[in-house]
C-alpha positions in Angstrom: 43.1 -56.1 27.0 40.7 -58.0 29.2 43.2 -59.0 31.8 46.5 -57.9 33.4 48.4 -60.8 32.0 47.1 -60.0 28.4 48.3 -56.4 29.0 51.7 -57.6 30.1 52.0 -59.8 27.0 50.9 -56.9 24.8 53.6 -54.7 26.2 56.3 -57.4 25.9 55.5 -58.4 22.3 55.2 -54.8 21.0 58.5 -53.8 22.6 60.2 -56.8 21.0 58.8 -55.6 17.7 60.4 -52.2 18.2 57.5 -50.2 19.5 57.9 -48.0 22.5 55.2 -49.3 24.8 55.4 -48.5 28.5 53.4 -50.0 31.4 51.3 -47.7 33.5 50.1 -48.5 37.0 46.6 -47.7 38.1 47.9 -44.6 39.9 49.9 -43.4 36.9 46.9 -43.9 34.6 44.6 -41.9 36.9 47.1 -39.1 36.8 47.1 -39.1 33.0 43.3 -39.7 32.5 41.7 -38.5 35.8 38.2 -38.9 34.4 38.4 -42.7 34.1 35.8 -44.2 36.4 37.2 -47.7 36.8 40.9 -47.7 35.6 42.6 -51.1 35.4 45.6 -52.1 37.6 47.8 -52.1 34.5 47.7 -50.3 31.2 49.8 -50.0 28.1 50.9 -46.6 27.0 52.9 -45.3 24.0 53.7 -41.7 23.6 54.4 -42.2 19.9 50.8 -42.9 19.0 48.4 -40.2 18.0 45.1 -39.5 16.2 44.0 -37.2 13.4 40.8 -36.5 11.6 41.3 -38.3 8.3 38.9 -36.1 6.4 40.7 -33.0 7.6 44.1 -34.5 6.6 42.8 -35.4 3.1 41.3 -31.9 2.6 44.7 -30.3 3.4 46.7 -32.7 1.3 44.3 -32.4 -1.6 44.5 -28.6 -1.5 48.3 -28.7 -1.4 48.4 -31.1 -4.3 46.1 -28.8 -6.4 48.4 -25.9 -5.5 51.2 -27.8 -7.0 49.3 -28.5 -10.3 47.5 -31.7 -9.6 44.1 -31.9 -11.5 41.3 -33.1 -9.2 38.1 -34.4 -10.8 35.6 -34.2 -7.9 32.7 -36.7 -7.6 33.7 -38.4 -10.9 33.0 -42.1 -10.7 35.6 -44.4 -12.3 33.6 -47.0 -14.3 36.3 -49.1 -15.9 39.9 -49.4 -16.7 40.9 -48.6 -20.3 43.4 -51.0 -21.9 45.2 -51.6 -25.1 46.4 -55.2 -25.1 48.2 -55.7 -21.8 48.7 -51.9 -21.4 46.4 -50.0 -19.1 46.1 -46.6 -20.7 43.6 -44.8 -18.5 40.2 -45.0 -16.9 36.6 -44.6 -18.2 34.7 -42.2 -15.9 31.2 -40.8 -15.7 32.5 -37.6 -17.2 34.5 -39.1 -20.0 37.8 -41.0 -20.6 41.0 -40.0 -18.9 44.4 -41.2 -20.2 47.7 -41.6 -18.3 51.0 -43.4 -18.2 50.1 -45.1 -15.0 46.8 -45.8 -13.2 47.3 -46.1 -9.5 44.4 -47.9 -7.7 43.9 -46.5 -4.2 40.2 -47.0 -4.0 40.1 -49.7 -1.2 37.3 -52.1 -1.9 36.3 -50.0 -4.9 39.2 -51.6 -6.7 37.5 -55.0 -6.6 35.0 -54.5 -9.5 37.6 -52.7 -11.6 40.0 -55.6 -11.4 37.4 -58.3 -11.6 36.4 -56.9 -15.0 40.0 -57.6 -16.0 39.9 -61.2 -14.6 42.1 -60.2 -11.6 41.0 -61.6 -8.3 42.1 -59.1 -5.6 42.5 -60.8 -2.2 40.7 -58.1 -0.3 37.6 -57.9 1.7 35.5 -55.2 3.4 36.0 -55.0 7.2 33.1 -52.6 8.3 33.4 -50.5 11.4 31.0 -48.1 13.0 32.4 -44.6 13.5 30.7 -42.2 15.9 31.4 -38.5 16.3 30.4 -37.1 19.7 30.6 -33.7 21.3 30.7 -33.1 25.1 30.0 -30.1 27.2 32.7 -30.4 29.9 35.2 -27.5 29.8 38.3 -29.7 30.2 39.7 -32.2 27.6 38.9 -35.6 29.1 40.9 -37.6 26.4 44.5 -36.6 26.5 45.4 -39.7 24.6 43.8 -42.5 22.6 41.7 -44.8 24.9 41.4 -48.4 23.7 39.6 -51.1 25.8 37.6 -54.2 25.1 34.5 -52.0 25.3 35.5 -48.9 23.3 38.1 -47.0 21.3 38.1 -43.2 21.7 40.1 -40.5 20.1 40.0 -36.7 20.7 39.6 -34.7 17.5 38.7 -31.0 17.6 37.7 -29.0 20.7 35.0 -30.9 22.6 34.7 -33.5 19.9 35.7 -37.2 20.1 35.5 -40.0 17.6 34.8 -43.6 18.6 35.0 -46.9 16.7 32.6 -49.7 17.4 32.4 -53.2 15.9 29.9 -53.6 13.1 27.9 -56.8 13.5 25.0 -56.6 11.0 22.2 -54.3 9.9 19.5 -56.0 12.1 17.3 -53.9 14.4 19.3 -55.1 17.4 22.7 -54.3 15.9 21.8 -51.3 13.7 24.5 -48.6 13.9 22.1 -46.1 15.5 21.4 -48.6 18.3 25.1 -49.4 18.7 25.7 -45.6 18.9 23.2 -45.2 21.8 24.7 -48.1 23.7 28.2 -46.6 23.1 27.0 -43.4 24.6 25.9 -45.2 27.7 29.3 -46.9 27.8 31.0 -43.4 27.8 28.9 -42.4 30.8 29.8 -45.6 32.6 33.5 -45.3 32.0 34.1 -41.5 32.5 33.2 -38.9 35.1 32.7 -35.1 34.7 32.3 -35.2 30.9 29.0 -33.2 30.9 26.4 -33.9 28.3 27.3 -36.1 25.3 25.6 -35.6 21.9 26.1 -38.0 19.0 26.5 -35.8 15.9 27.3 -38.5 13.3 27.0 -42.2 12.9 28.5 -43.9 9.8 29.8 -47.3 8.7 33.3 -47.3 7.2 34.3 -50.1 4.8 37.9 -50.7 5.8 39.9 -52.5 3.0 41.5 -55.5 4.6 43.9 -57.7 2.6 43.4 -61.4 3.4 46.7 -61.6 5.2 46.1 -58.2 6.8 49.3 -56.8 5.2 49.5 -54.0 2.6 49.2 -54.8 -1.1 51.6 -52.5 -3.0 53.0 -52.7 -6.5 52.4 -53.5 -10.2 49.3 -55.6 -11.2 50.5 -58.4 -13.4 50.1 -59.1 -16.3 49.3 -55.5 -17.1 51.7 -52.6 -17.8 50.9 -49.2 -16.4 48.7 -50.5 -13.6 49.7 -50.2 -9.9 47.8 -50.8 -6.7 48.2 -49.5 -3.1 45.7 -50.8 -0.6 45.7 -51.6 3.1 44.0 -50.9 6.4 45.4 -48.0 8.5 46.0 -46.1 5.2 46.1 -42.7 6.9 48.9 -43.9 9.2 50.9 -45.5 6.4 50.2 -43.1 3.6 53.2 -40.6 4.1 55.7 -43.4 3.8 53.9 -45.4 1.1 53.4 -42.3 -1.1 57.1 -41.6 -1.0 58.1 -45.2 -1.8 55.6 -45.6 -4.6 56.6 -42.2 -6.2 60.2 -43.3 -6.1 59.4 -46.6 -7.8 57.3 -45.1 -10.6 59.5 -42.1 -11.3 62.8 -43.9 -11.2 61.5 -47.2 -12.6 63.3 -49.2 -9.9 61.8 -51.6 -7.5 62.2 -50.8 -3.8 63.2 -53.8 -1.7 61.2 -52.3 1.2 58.0 -53.1 -0.7 59.0 -56.6 -1.9 57.0 -58.4 0.9 53.8 -56.6 0.0 53.5 -57.4 -3.7 50.2 -58.8 -5.1 52.2 -61.7 -6.5 52.6 -63.2 -3.0 49.0 -64.5 -3.3 49.6 -66.4 -6.5 
């Protein structure tokens, strides 16, 4: 937040929504993050928030799924949906056709061309964000929690490694991700002390799938049978719950009222 009043309002509205957000004075914030160079007079803190490396999580879950018998077809592009009348019976891939009782689309913006070919307009757009991985040489962990300010968002990953998210503007020379990364590096130095040498190890642009009303889209895709979609932003955060709810719906063939507000049909 850019002002103390905005921070106060943020804390108030999130607590009203059921989140445990606590105010931190400047003194309390310095104690928690002593490397902050210019801490604000007031900060919002929630001990229930955390961060993980999404790729690491996916790797572990994928391995566990394979151990339980799930067949994983690596680097196999899905070209089209296979249908018989209004029944989706599988997918056409670069390595051949695959058939199934249900096709669950969890490909983010990759679902757009697959559904467009079936005359389905998915109300979803790509919200790009620049992701930076950076290592530092300081011996101490200078990010004990997620740091989010108008200038930056930082999360500690592995030992001496942090990930930062920056706004994507365009691919012009001025706003090229590599240039944004260098400016972000300077921002790190401006905002923290005693962090040692920073080295940017990776710069990438992530295409976040963002439904038009910014809420998840979960459920059957009408008018087809056997086609189900799950798409949203913050998928790593929501995936444990969504996977459980979706599995219950498909296995027991019974709609879950918790998912009712998030059906694709709300856009029709």
